[in-house]
C-alpha positions as CSV (number, residue, x, y, z in Angstrom):
1,M,116.9,93.5,134.4
2,I,114.1,93.0,131.8
3,K,111.7,95.6,130.3
4,L,109.2,95.9,127.5
5,C,110.4,98.0,124.6
6,V,107.3,100.1,124.0
7,G,107.1,101.9,120.7
8,V,109.9,99.9,119.0
9,A,109.0,96.7,117.1
10,K,112.4,95.9,115.5
11,V,115.9,95.6,116.9
12,E,117.2,97.6,113.9
13,T,115.1,100.6,115.0
14,L,116.6,100.4,118.5
15,E,120.1,100.1,117.0
16,R,119.6,103.2,114.9
17,R,118.1,105.2,117.9
18,A,120.9,104.1,120.2
19,A,123.5,105.1,117.6
20,K,122.0,108.6,117.5
21,G,122.0,108.8,121.3
22,D,118.2,108.1,121.8
23,W,117.2,105.4,124.3
24,L,120.4,105.7,126.3
25,T,118.6,106.8,129.4
26,V,115.5,104.9,130.7
27,H,113.3,106.7,133.2
28,T,111.5,104.8,135.9
29,R,109.7,105.8,139.1
30,M,111.3,103.2,141.4
31,T,115.0,102.7,142.0
32,P,116.1,99.0,141.8
33,K,117.1,97.7,145.2
34,R,119.9,95.7,143.4
35,A,121.2,98.8,141.6
36,T,124.8,98.2,142.6
37,E,124.7,94.7,141.3
38,L,123.2,95.9,138.0
39,E,125.8,98.6,137.5
40,D,128.5,95.9,137.9
41,G,128.2,94.2,134.5
42,G,124.3,94.1,134.3
43,S,122.2,94.7,131.2
44,L,118.7,95.8,130.3
45,Y,117.1,93.0,128.3
46,W,114.4,94.4,125.9
47,V,111.2,92.5,125.1
48,M,109.8,93.2,121.6
49,K,106.6,91.6,120.3
50,G,106.6,89.0,123.1
51,S,110.2,87.9,123.0
52,V,113.5,89.0,124.5
53,V,115.6,89.9,121.5
54,C,118.5,92.1,122.6
55,R,120.2,93.7,125.6
56,M,122.0,96.9,126.4
57,P,124.7,97.1,129.1
58,I,123.8,99.3,132.1
59,V,126.4,102.0,132.8
60,D,124.9,103.9,135.7
61,I,121.7,104.1,137.9
62,T,120.9,107.5,139.5
63,T,118.0,108.6,141.6
64,R,116.8,112.2,141.5
65,G,114.4,113.8,144.0
66,E,112.8,112.3,147.1
67,G,109.6,110.7,148.0
68,K,106.7,110.6,145.5
69,T,108.5,112.9,143.1
70,S,111.7,110.8,142.9
71,Q,112.8,109.4,139.5
72,C,115.3,106.8,138.6
73,L,117.5,107.2,135.5
74,I,119.1,104.1,134.1
75,Q,122.0,105.0,131.8
76,L,122.7,102.5,129.0
77,A,125.7,101.9,126.8
78,P,125.1,102.7,123.1
79,E,125.7,99.1,122.0
80,V,122.7,96.8,121.3
81,I,123.6,93.2,121.7
82,R,121.3,90.7,120.0
83,T,120.3,87.7,122.0
84,A,118.6,84.3,121.2
85,P,114.8,85.0,121.2
86,Q,113.1,84.0,124.4
87,A,109.3,84.3,124.8
88,R,107.9,86.6,127.5
89,R,104.4,87.5,128.6
90,P,103.5,91.1,128.9
91,F,104.2,92.8,132.2
92,Q,104.4,96.4,133.6
93,G,107.5,98.1,134.6
94,W,110.7,96.1,134.8
95,R,111.7,92.8,136.4
96,Y,115.0,91.3,137.6
97,L,116.4,88.7,135.3
98,E,118.7,86.2,136.9
99,P,121.9,85.4,134.9
100,K,120.9,81.7,134.7
101,D,117.6,82.7,133.0
102,A,119.1,85.3,130.6
103,P,119.1,84.3,126.9
104,P,122.6,83.8,125.4
105,D,124.0,86.5,123.1
106,L,123.8,85.5,119.4
107,S,127.5,86.1,119.0
108,T,128.3,83.4,121.5
109,M,126.0,80.7,120.0
110,D,127.3,77.9,117.9
111,A,125.9,77.6,114.4
112,G,126.6,73.9,114.5
113,D,126.2,72.2,111.2
114,L,124.3,75.0,109.4
115,P,125.8,76.4,106.3
116,P,127.4,79.8,107.1
117,E,125.1,81.7,104.7
118,L,122.0,80.2,106.3
119,A,123.3,81.0,109.8
120,K,124.0,84.6,108.8
121,Q,120.5,85.0,107.3
122,L,118.9,83.6,110.5
123,R,120.9,86.1,112.6
124,E,120.0,89.0,110.4
125,M,116.3,88.1,110.7
126,G,116.6,87.9,114.5
127,A,115.5,84.2,114.4
128,W,118.8,83.1,115.9
């Protein structure tokens, strides 16, 4: 699942808020039809400043209420996993993100022939 991260411009801010317990529950109006699939190892990928930059694993999806007053609560794990930047146009709400289209985690990418210090700096800047 992919969603715009409104009000947060840097991954570091999201990491701090998640560590404090903020941003661990996302409220939406509609319950995803593929909720069971998302709870089984799915993640919420965050778009910041026009790029997917990180993800948070989905722990639970709960619907409260019925009809027009219903609300969906998406419970996230407190870990923020940085991903390779992937450009995205603005959109409303959330969208499904197929596993084949998801950006790879930075921790699984190969630095190749880059000097270790340069690779570290690129990761810290969110450029890799």
